Every structure is written in structure tokens, then in C-alpha cells.
One Martini backbone bead per residue (centre of mass of N, CA, C, O) as a GRO file, in nm:
protein
  114
    1SER     BB    1  -0.394   2.056  -0.475
    2CYS     BB    2  -0.537   1.749  -0.613
    3SER     BB    3  -0.565   1.518  -0.887
    4ASN     BB    4  -0.694   1.166  -0.840
    5GLY     BB    5  -0.923   0.972  -0.955
    6GLY     BB    6  -1.151   1.195  -0.842
    7TYR     BB    7  -0.968   1.322  -0.625
    8SER     BB    8  -1.010   1.589  -0.402
    9ALA     BB    9  -0.725   1.730  -0.233
   10THR     BB   10  -0.654   1.879   0.084
   11MET     BB   11  -0.324   1.912   0.231
   12ARG     BB   12  -0.199   1.988   0.541
   13SER     BB   13   0.121   2.034   0.687
   14ARG     BB   14   0.208   2.006   1.046
   15LEU     BB   15   0.520   1.945   1.182
   16SER     BB   16   0.639   1.784   1.464
   17THR     BB   17   0.736   1.584   1.727
   18ALA     BB   18   0.393   1.534   1.783
   19LEU     BB   19   0.255   1.643   1.491
   20ALA     BB   20  -0.006   1.578   1.254
   21VAL     BB   21  -0.172   1.772   0.990
   22TRP     BB   22  -0.476   1.708   0.804
   23SER     BB   23  -0.663   1.785   0.509
   24VAL     BB   24  -0.981   1.667   0.373
   25GLU     BB   25  -1.148   1.666   0.045
   26LYS     BB   26  -1.466   1.505  -0.045
   27THR     BB   27  -1.770   1.480  -0.243
   28LEU     BB   28  -1.822   1.140  -0.267
   29TRP     BB   29  -1.825   1.112   0.024
   30PRO     BB   30  -1.942   1.108   0.340
   31VAL     BB   31  -1.664   1.240   0.375
   32SER     BB   32  -1.615   1.576   0.289
   33ALA     BB   33  -1.452   1.657   0.563
   34ALA     BB   34  -1.111   1.647   0.707
   35SER     BB   35  -0.930   1.666   1.012
   36ILE     BB   36  -0.609   1.552   1.115
   37ALA     BB   37  -0.438   1.414   1.404
   38ALA     BB   38  -0.107   1.294   1.474
   39SER     BB   39   0.051   1.103   1.736
   40SER     BB   40   0.377   1.090   1.911
   41ARG     BB   41   0.534   0.969   2.189
   42GLY     BB   42   0.863   1.071   2.205
   43ASN     BB   43   0.905   1.016   1.870
   44PRO     BB   44   1.062   1.183   1.619
   45LYS     BB   45   1.093   0.951   1.399
   46VAL     BB   46   0.800   0.931   1.318
   47ILE     BB   47   0.763   1.219   1.200
   48GLU     BB   48   0.989   1.192   0.996
   49ALA     BB   49   0.855   0.952   0.843
   50VAL     BB   50   0.601   1.105   0.765
   51LYS     BB   51   0.741   1.325   0.603
   52ALA     BB   52   0.901   1.126   0.401
   53ASN     BB   53   0.590   0.977   0.349
   54GLU     BB   54   0.344   1.165   0.272
   55PRO     BB   55   0.208   1.047   0.013
   56ALA     BB   56   0.143   0.768   0.146
   57MET     BB   57  -0.023   0.878   0.383
   58ARG     BB   58  -0.241   1.015   0.217
   59SER     BB   59  -0.338   0.766   0.070
   60ILE     BB   60  -0.433   0.609   0.318
   61VAL     BB   61  -0.643   0.810   0.411
   62LEU     BB   62  -0.812   0.804   0.152
   63GLN     BB   63  -0.875   0.504   0.152
   64VAL     BB   64  -1.024   0.493   0.425
   65LEU     BB   65  -1.243   0.703   0.355
   66ALA     BB   66  -1.357   0.553   0.096
   67GLU     BB   67  -1.467   0.296   0.277
   68GLN     BB   68  -1.695   0.462   0.382
   69ASP     BB   69  -2.008   0.501   0.548
   70TYR     BB   70  -2.249   0.684   0.679
   71ALA     BB   71  -2.351   0.496   0.911
   72ALA     BB   72  -2.066   0.442   1.037
   73VAL     BB   73  -1.978   0.773   1.074
   74SER     BB   74  -2.249   0.900   1.237
   75THR     BB   75  -2.122   0.785   1.495
   76PRO     BB   76  -1.925   0.770   1.765
   77VAL     BB   77  -1.831   0.478   1.720
   78GLY     BB   78  -1.756   0.518   1.416
   79LYS     BB   79  -1.545   0.741   1.459
   80LYS     BB   80  -1.358   0.573   1.644
   81ALA     BB   81  -1.304   0.347   1.434
   82LEU     BB   82  -1.180   0.531   1.223
   83LEU     BB   83  -0.941   0.627   1.395
   84LEU     BB   84  -0.820   0.340   1.431
   85ARG     BB   85  -0.791   0.273   1.130
   86LEU     BB   86  -0.600   0.505   1.066
   87ARG     BB   87  -0.377   0.432   1.256
   88ASP     BB   88  -0.323   0.147   1.153
   89ALA     BB   89  -0.264   0.221   0.856
   90MET     BB   90  -0.031   0.414   0.913
   91ASN     BB   91   0.152   0.211   1.063
   92ALA     BB   92   0.170   0.008   0.830
   93GLU     BB   93   0.305   0.200   0.631
   94LEU     BB   94   0.552   0.256   0.796
   95ARG     BB   95   0.652  -0.036   0.820
   96THR     BB   96   0.691  -0.063   0.510
   97LYS     BB   97   0.886   0.190   0.470
   98VAL     BB   98   1.073   0.183   0.778
   99GLY     BB   99   1.002  -0.059   1.009
  100PHE     BB  100   0.800   0.143   1.168
  101GLY     BB  101   0.596   0.275   1.395
  102GLY     BB  102   0.407   0.514   1.640
  103ILE     BB  103   0.121   0.589   1.625
  104ASP     BB  104  -0.102   0.656   1.886
  105ASN     BB  105  -0.288   0.896   1.756
  106VAL     BB  106  -0.610   0.996   1.626
  107TYR     BB  107  -0.764   1.311   1.525
  108PHE     BB  108  -1.029   1.518   1.507
  109THR     BB  109  -1.059   1.868   1.401
  110ALA     BB  110  -1.246   1.781   1.159
  111PHE     BB  111  -1.605   1.689   1.059
  112VAL     BB  112  -1.778   1.612   0.750
  113LEU     BB  113  -2.094   1.532   0.639
  114GLN     BB  114  -2.321   1.452   0.348
   0.00000   0.00000   0.00000
């Protein structure tokens, strides 16, 4: 658990060659809690890069979640758009940090709106 500029976040990482799982809790966003899983098909270097740059990846997830409004993420279409935005933002951060992306999918394993 960390405190940074009003953000209270709890993130757990469990990384294997195919999966990264993070949990985020924030009481001032419409998304009050979320757990996400990110996968990369067959490229262990992507998960190694996520591990090596975990603080930056957490920051990107928090930034994307902070941009959301309730109406946008309360529908199935909005949730899908958020997952795509998370994937794209995480890949952009990886490209900046290590020169390549490779996260294929991001999934919600838990999602709570307030």
C-alpha cells in the first residue's frame, strides 16, 4: 500500500511467463477497486519487462483509471474500451522503457464502481 498525491493504491503482482495481475483501490474515482490481468502470448521478455518496470506500469494503470468517468465505465462497451485503453497505455509505456510492447490482452478479474 502506498500513498502518492491522494492516491491510495494496493497492487499485488503475480508474474509468470504469461500473466501479470494487479489490484488497485481508489476511493475518489468512479472505479473504486479493480484487479487486472495482462497477458502476453508466448513472449516471456514482455513479462520480464513488466516486472523490471513495475512502478512505471502501476503509474500508467493509475493514470488511465483516474481519467475515467462513471458513465463511461458503467456499460459493457465502456468497460471494453477501458481494457483496450489500459492495454495500449501499458504497451506505450513498455515501448518507452524497453523499446518494445507485447501485452496482447488486459482483463478485469474484479471491477467495482462507486
